[in-house]
C-alpha positions as CSV (number, residue, x, y, z in Angstrom):
1,X,1.3,21.4,-1.2
2,X,2.0,22.6,-4.8
3,X,3.0,19.8,-7.3
4,X,4.5,19.7,-10.7
5,X,2.1,18.0,-13.2
6,X,4.6,17.8,-16.0
7,X,6.7,19.9,-18.4
8,X,6.6,21.4,-21.8
9,X,9.5,22.3,-24.1
10,X,8.9,24.8,-26.9
11,X,10.8,27.1,-29.3
12,X,10.1,30.7,-28.8
13,X,11.0,32.2,-32.2
14,X,9.1,35.3,-33.1
15,X,7.9,33.7,-36.3
16,X,5.3,31.8,-34.2
17,X,3.6,35.0,-33.0
18,X,4.0,36.6,-36.5
19,X,2.3,33.6,-38.1
20,X,-0.5,33.6,-35.6
21,X,-1.2,37.3,-35.7
22,X,-1.1,37.2,-39.6
23,X,-3.7,34.4,-39.7
24,X,-1.4,31.9,-41.4
25,X,-2.7,28.9,-39.5
26,X,-3.7,27.1,-42.7
27,X,-0.8,28.3,-44.9
28,X,1.2,25.3,-45.9
29,X,4.5,26.9,-44.9
30,X,3.2,27.7,-41.4
31,X,0.6,25.0,-40.7
32,X,3.0,22.4,-39.2
33,X,3.8,24.9,-36.4
34,X,0.2,25.1,-35.3
35,X,-0.4,21.4,-35.7
36,X,2.5,20.7,-33.3
37,X,0.8,22.7,-30.5
38,X,-2.6,21.0,-30.6
39,X,-1.5,18.0,-28.5
40,X,0.0,20.4,-26.0
41,X,-3.2,22.4,-25.8
42,X,-5.1,19.2,-25.2
43,X,-2.6,18.2,-22.5
44,X,-3.0,21.5,-20.8
45,X,-6.8,21.2,-20.9
46,X,-6.5,17.8,-19.3
47,X,-4.0,18.6,-16.6
48,X,-5.4,22.1,-15.9
49,X,-2.3,23.6,-14.3
50,X,-2.9,26.7,-12.2
51,X,0.5,28.2,-13.0
52,X,3.0,27.9,-15.8
53,X,6.6,28.3,-14.6
54,X,8.0,29.8,-17.8
55,X,11.7,29.8,-18.5
56,X,12.8,32.2,-21.3
57,X,15.4,34.7,-22.3
58,X,14.8,38.3,-23.1
59,X,16.2,39.5,-26.4
60,X,17.6,42.9,-25.2
61,X,14.1,44.3,-24.9
62,X,13.4,44.8,-21.2
63,X,16.8,43.7,-20.0
64,X,19.9,45.6,-21.2
65,X,23.6,45.4,-20.4
66,X,23.5,48.2,-17.8
67,X,22.3,45.5,-15.4
68,X,22.4,41.9,-16.7
69,X,21.7,39.0,-14.5
70,X,22.2,35.3,-14.9
71,X,18.8,34.4,-13.3
72,X,16.0,36.9,-12.8
73,X,12.6,35.8,-11.5
74,X,9.5,37.9,-12.0
75,X,7.7,38.7,-8.7
76,X,5.0,40.9,-10.2
77,X,1.2,40.5,-10.3
78,X,0.9,41.2,-14.0
79,X,3.2,41.2,-17.1
80,X,2.6,43.3,-20.1
81,X,3.6,42.6,-23.7
82,X,6.9,44.3,-24.7
83,X,7.3,46.6,-27.6
84,X,10.3,45.2,-29.6
85,X,10.6,48.0,-32.0
86,X,7.5,48.0,-34.2
87,X,4.8,48.2,-31.5
88,X,3.5,45.7,-29.0
89,X,1.5,42.7,-30.1
90,X,-2.2,43.0,-29.5
91,X,-2.4,40.3,-26.9
92,X,-3.5,40.9,-23.3
93,X,-1.1,41.1,-20.3
94,X,-0.8,37.9,-18.3
95,X,-1.3,37.6,-14.5
96,X,1.6,36.5,-12.3
97,X,1.4,34.4,-9.2
98,X,3.5,36.7,-7.1
99,X,3.2,34.8,-3.8
100,X,4.5,31.6,-5.4
101,X,7.3,33.7,-7.1
102,X,8.4,35.1,-3.7
103,X,8.4,31.6,-2.2
104,X,10.5,30.2,-5.0
105,X,13.1,33.0,-4.7
106,X,13.3,32.5,-0.9
107,X,13.9,28.7,-1.5
108,X,16.4,29.1,-4.3
109,X,18.5,31.6,-2.3
110,X,18.4,29.3,0.6
111,X,19.8,26.6,-1.7
112,X,22.6,29.1,-2.7
113,X,21.3,30.3,-6.1
114,X,21.7,34.0,-6.1
115,X,18.6,35.2,-7.8
116,X,17.7,38.6,-9.1
117,X,14.0,39.6,-9.1
118,X,12.1,42.0,-11.3
119,X,8.9,43.9,-11.6
120,X,7.4,46.3,-14.1
121,X,9.3,44.7,-17.0
122,X,7.2,43.8,-20.1
123,X,7.9,40.3,-21.6
124,X,9.0,39.9,-25.2
125,X,8.6,37.1,-27.7
126,X,10.7,34.8,-25.6
127,X,7.5,34.5,-23.4
128,X,4.5,35.6,-25.4
129,X,5.4,33.9,-28.7
130,X,5.0,30.4,-27.3
131,X,2.3,31.5,-24.8
132,X,0.1,32.6,-27.7
133,X,-0.1,29.0,-29.0
134,X,-0.1,27.2,-25.7
135,X,-3.1,29.1,-24.4
136,X,-6.1,31.0,-25.8
137,X,-7.0,34.2,-23.9
138,X,-10.7,34.4,-23.4
139,X,-12.5,37.8,-23.0
140,X,-9.1,39.5,-22.8
141,X,-7.6,37.3,-20.1
142,X,-5.2,34.4,-20.1
143,X,-6.6,31.3,-18.3
144,X,-3.5,30.5,-16.4
145,X,-1.0,32.5,-14.3
146,X,2.7,32.5,-14.9
147,X,6.0,32.7,-13.0
148,X,8.6,33.9,-15.5
149,X,12.3,33.1,-15.1
150,X,14.6,35.2,-17.4
151,X,17.9,33.6,-18.0
152,X,20.8,35.8,-19.2
153,X,22.2,33.8,-22.0
154,X,23.3,36.5,-24.4
155,X,26.3,38.2,-22.7
156,X,29.1,35.9,-21.6
157,X,29.9,34.6,-19.0
158,X,26.5,32.9,-18.8
159,X,25.4,30.0,-16.5
160,X,26.8,26.6,-17.5
161,X,24.6,23.8,-18.7
162,X,25.3,22.0,-15.4
163,X,24.3,25.1,-13.4
164,X,21.0,25.3,-15.2
165,X,20.3,21.6,-14.5
166,X,21.2,22.0,-10.8
167,X,18.9,25.1,-10.7
168,X,16.1,22.9,-12.0
169,X,16.7,20.4,-9.2
170,X,16.4,23.1,-6.6
171,X,13.4,24.5,-8.4
172,X,11.5,21.2,-7.9
173,X,12.0,21.4,-4.2
174,X,11.0,25.1,-4.2
175,X,7.7,24.4,-5.9
176,X,6.8,21.3,-4.0
177,X,7.4,23.0,-0.6
178,X,4.9,25.8,-1.4
179,X,2.0,25.3,1.1
180,X,-0.8,26.2,-1.3
181,X,-2.4,23.4,-3.4
182,X,-1.4,24.5,-6.9
183,X,-0.7,22.5,-10.0
184,X,2.4,23.8,-11.8
185,X,3.6,23.0,-15.3
186,X,7.2,23.8,-16.2
187,X,7.7,25.4,-19.6
188,X,11.1,25.7,-21.1
189,X,11.5,27.9,-24.2
190,X,14.2,28.6,-26.8
191,X,16.1,26.9,-29.6
192,X,16.6,24.6,-31.2
193,X,19.6,25.0,-33.6
194,X,20.0,28.4,-35.1
195,X,22.4,31.3,-35.5
196,X,21.4,34.7,-36.5
197,X,24.6,36.7,-36.6
198,X,27.9,36.7,-38.5
199,X,29.0,34.8,-41.5
200,X,27.6,31.6,-40.0
201,X,24.1,33.1,-40.0
202,X,21.5,30.6,-41.0
203,X,23.3,27.6,-39.5
204,X,21.1,24.7,-38.5
205,X,21.9,21.1,-37.5
206,X,18.9,18.7,-37.5
207,X,21.0,15.7,-36.6
208,X,22.2,17.4,-33.4
209,X,18.7,18.7,-32.6
210,X,17.4,15.1,-32.7
211,X,20.3,13.9,-30.5
212,X,19.7,16.7,-28.1
213,X,16.0,15.8,-27.7
214,X,16.9,12.2,-27.1
215,X,19.5,13.0,-24.5
216,X,17.3,15.5,-22.8
217,X,14.8,12.7,-22.2
218,X,17.1,9.8,-21.4
219,X,20.5,11.2,-20.3
220,X,20.3,14.9,-19.4
221,X,23.5,14.6,-17.3
222,X,25.4,14.0,-20.5
223,X,24.2,17.4,-21.7
224,X,25.6,19.1,-18.6
225,X,29.1,18.1,-19.6
226,X,29.0,20.2,-22.8
227,X,30.6,23.6,-22.8
228,X,29.1,26.7,-24.4
229,X,31.5,26.3,-27.3
230,X,30.2,22.7,-27.8
231,X,26.6,24.0,-27.9
232,X,27.5,26.7,-30.3
233,X,29.5,24.3,-32.6
234,X,26.6,21.8,-32.6
235,X,23.6,24.0,-32.6
236,X,24.7,27.6,-33.5
237,X,25.6,30.3,-31.1
238,X,22.0,31.5,-30.5
239,X,20.9,27.8,-30.4
240,X,23.0,27.4,-27.3
241,X,20.1,29.0,-25.4
242,X,18.7,25.4,-25.2
243,X,20.7,25.1,-21.9
244,X,17.5,26.7,-20.5
245,X,15.7,23.4,-21.3
246,X,18.0,21.8,-18.7
247,X,16.4,23.9,-16.0
248,X,13.1,22.3,-16.9
249,X,14.6,18.8,-17.1
250,X,16.3,19.2,-13.8
251,X,13.0,20.0,-12.2
252,X,11.9,16.5,-13.2
253,X,13.2,13.1,-12.0
254,X,15.1,10.5,-13.9
255,X,11.8,8.7,-14.6
256,X,10.3,10.8,-17.3
257,X,8.2,9.9,-20.3
258,X,8.2,12.1,-23.5
259,X,4.6,11.7,-24.6
260,X,4.7,14.2,-27.5
261,X,7.4,15.7,-29.7
262,X,7.5,17.6,-33.0
263,X,10.3,19.1,-35.1
264,X,10.0,21.5,-38.0
265,X,12.7,23.6,-39.8
266,X,10.9,26.2,-41.9
267,X,13.6,28.9,-42.2
268,X,16.1,30.2,-39.7
269,X,15.3,28.4,-36.5
270,X,14.5,24.8,-35.8
271,X,11.1,24.7,-34.1
272,X,10.5,21.9,-31.6
273,X,7.9,21.0,-29.0
274,X,7.7,18.2,-26.4
275,X,5.7,17.2,-23.4
276,X,7.2,15.3,-20.5
277,X,5.5,13.5,-17.7
278,X,7.2,12.4,-14.5
279,X,6.6,9.0,-12.9
280,X,8.4,9.9,-9.6
281,X,6.5,10.7,-6.5
282,X,6.5,14.4,-5.3
283,X,8.1,15.4,-2.0
284,X,6.3,13.9,1.0
285,X,4.4,16.3,3.2
286,X,6.9,16.0,6.1
287,X,9.8,16.7,3.7
288,X,8.0,19.7,2.1
289,X,7.2,21.2,5.5
290,X,10.8,20.7,6.7
291,X,12.1,22.5,3.6
292,X,9.6,25.3,4.1
293,X,10.9,25.7,7.7
294,X,14.5,25.7,6.5
295,X,14.0,28.5,4.0
296,X,12.8,30.8,6.8
297,X,15.4,29.9,9.4
298,X,17.8,32.7,8.6
299,X,15.4,35.4,9.8
300,X,13.8,33.3,12.5
301,X,13.8,35.3,15.7
302,X,14.3,38.7,14.0
303,X,10.6,39.4,14.4
304,X,11.2,39.4,18.2
305,X,13.6,42.3,18.0
306,X,11.7,45.3,19.2
307,X,11.2,47.9,16.5
308,X,12.9,45.8,13.8
309,X,11.3,45.1,10.4
310,X,13.3,43.0,7.9
311,X,12.7,44.1,4.4
312,X,11.5,40.9,2.9
313,X,10.0,40.3,-0.6
314,X,6.6,40.3,1.1
315,X,7.2,43.7,2.6
316,X,8.6,44.9,-0.7
317,X,5.5,43.8,-2.5
318,X,3.2,45.6,0.0
319,X,5.1,48.9,-0.1
320,X,6.1,48.8,-3.7
321,X,4.1,51.8,-4.9
322,X,5.3,54.2,-2.2
323,X,8.9,53.0,-2.5
324,X,8.8,53.5,-6.3
325,X,7.4,57.0,-5.8
326,X,10.0,58.0,-3.3
327,X,12.8,56.3,-5.2
328,X,12.0,58.4,-8.3
329,X,12.8,61.5,-6.4
330,X,16.4,60.8,-7.5
331,X,15.3,62.3,-10.8
332,X,15.6,66.1,-11.0
333,X,12.4,66.5,-13.0
334,X,10.4,64.4,-10.5
335,X,11.8,66.6,-7.7
336,X,10.8,69.7,-9.4
337,X,7.2,68.5,-10.0
338,X,7.0,67.3,-6.4
339,X,7.9,70.7,-5.1
340,X,5.5,72.5,-7.5
341,X,2.5,70.2,-7.1
342,X,2.9,67.3,-4.6
343,X,-0.8,66.5,-4.8
344,X,-0.7,66.2,-8.5
345,X,2.3,63.9,-8.3
346,X,0.5,61.7,-5.7
347,X,-2.4,61.4,-8.2
348,X,-0.2,60.7,-11.2
349,X,1.5,57.9,-9.2
350,X,-1.8,56.4,-8.1
351,X,-0.9,56.5,-4.4
352,X,-3.6,55.6,-1.9
353,X,-4.8,58.2,0.6
354,X,-2.9,56.5,3.4
355,X,0.3,56.6,1.4
356,X,-0.2,60.3,0.6
357,X,-0.9,61.1,4.2
358,X,2.2,59.4,5.4
359,X,4.3,61.5,3.0
360,X,2.5,64.7,3.7
361,X,3.1,64.4,7.5
362,X,6.7,63.0,7.0
363,X,5.7,60.2,9.3
364,X,9.0,58.4,9.2
365,X,8.1,55.6,11.6
366,X,4.7,55.2,10.0
367,X,6.3,54.9,6.6
368,X,8.5,52.1,7.9
369,X,5.6,50.3,9.4
370,X,3.7,50.7,6.1
371,X,6.5,49.0,4.1
372,X,8.8,51.8,2.9
373,X,12.5,51.0,3.1
374,X,14.7,53.4,5.1
375,X,16.8,54.4,2.1
376,X,14.0,56.0,0.2
377,X,13.2,58.0,3.3
378,X,16.6,59.5,3.0
379,X,15.7,60.7,-0.4
380,X,12.4,62.3,0.7
381,X,14.3,64.0,3.6
382,X,16.9,65.4,1.2
383,X,14.2,66.8,-1.1
384,X,12.2,68.4,1.7
385,X,15.2,69.8,3.6
386,X,15.2,67.4,6.6
387,X,18.3,65.7,7.9
388,X,18.9,62.0,8.5
389,X,18.9,62.8,12.2
390,X,15.3,64.1,11.8
391,X,14.4,60.7,10.5
392,X,16.2,58.8,13.3
393,X,14.5,60.9,15.9
394,X,11.1,60.2,14.3
395,X,11.9,56.5,14.4
396,X,12.4,56.7,18.1
397,X,9.3,59.0,18.6
398,X,11.5,61.8,20.1
399,X,12.0,65.5,19.4
400,X,15.3,66.0,17.5
401,X,17.0,67.8,20.5
402,X,16.2,64.9,22.8
403,X,17.5,62.3,20.3
404,X,20.7,64.3,19.7
405,X,21.5,64.0,23.4
406,X,21.8,60.2,22.9
407,X,24.6,60.8,20.2
408,X,28.3,61.2,20.9
409,X,28.6,64.2,18.6
410,X,26.0,66.9,18.0
411,X,26.0,66.9,14.2
412,X,23.4,66.6,11.4
413,X,23.8,65.4,7.8
414,X,21.8,64.1,4.8
415,X,22.3,62.5,1.4
416,X,21.6,65.9,-0.3
417,X,24.4,67.4,-2.3
418,X,26.3,70.1,-0.4
419,X,25.6,73.7,-1.4
420,X,28.4,75.5,-3.3
């Protein structure tokens, strides 16, 4: 089974990445930042985690207010560096452990945390600023995979501190019930005290930062009683993002040891680091297996239903490319290019020969078997002049006229707009 080897807390201010990229490691103003990460680098080298479960918040870079979620877990195989306005940093993309991500989502939803998932979203300084000083990419590749959890803490209402702590407790069970032998380190990013907007801009509170770090180690439940207004009053409005650290702390037991911590306030944001080790035993094998079974009980038996294919995260991952291609036919320009040169569009999208063949032949049932979801088939049908009934007949392996005899009314329809 997977196991949690410990946890790291780190600020994620963009100044960390800026100082690194500018070669300021020995500059007196910046040197304390880099010195604080050396013990963490040594700890990572000793523990050798396979995966970092990295908790961060996006800074309105890849996530905008047209669709803003409380908790969004990355389920991708690779995560690129986001361009935050002045060009992307020159660091390589980082690999994701997509299988572990999918398992964690399944487990958390079973434990009644309604999770969003994301793919194809680059990660901004909330992730890559601390990652750059935790790890050193060799030959253009990071040595450890990540599972990123993006927490929506910028547009209220946001999750409470207690909700974050409870999520961490569920996260522990999710990780420790994963059947593959993996070593996972939890990394919480953000904070500490700072405010970057309004007349209170530049606010810091070192006394509160020290109290927060002490409570996080010894009495995290006390921190769950604070409101967002409390966190803003004590640590600045943007500093209230430290509730994300409670997700990390919730994933540990009450028996933790803080074996490293640092604190530095160079300018706008208090920069802190910490390492926590857990003295509690992980889930037992029987308990882990029981939870693994429980998270799959909702669909147990569905596989026995003839011709039925639940659209799971695993199926979504397998069919992602073809679903993306067919989904994008909702765009008028994509439709025009598809009509003009379908083979060129297949090539531009990087579809495999099998995927291209399924679309060419309008093999509706084959597309479902491959991993397409029905609702992108509707879009292909509308673009190519087929009706929904043509799809349904294809599912059953019947000519349209035979399938129509099984319906109460002899009508056809599609999702295409009606002609004027």
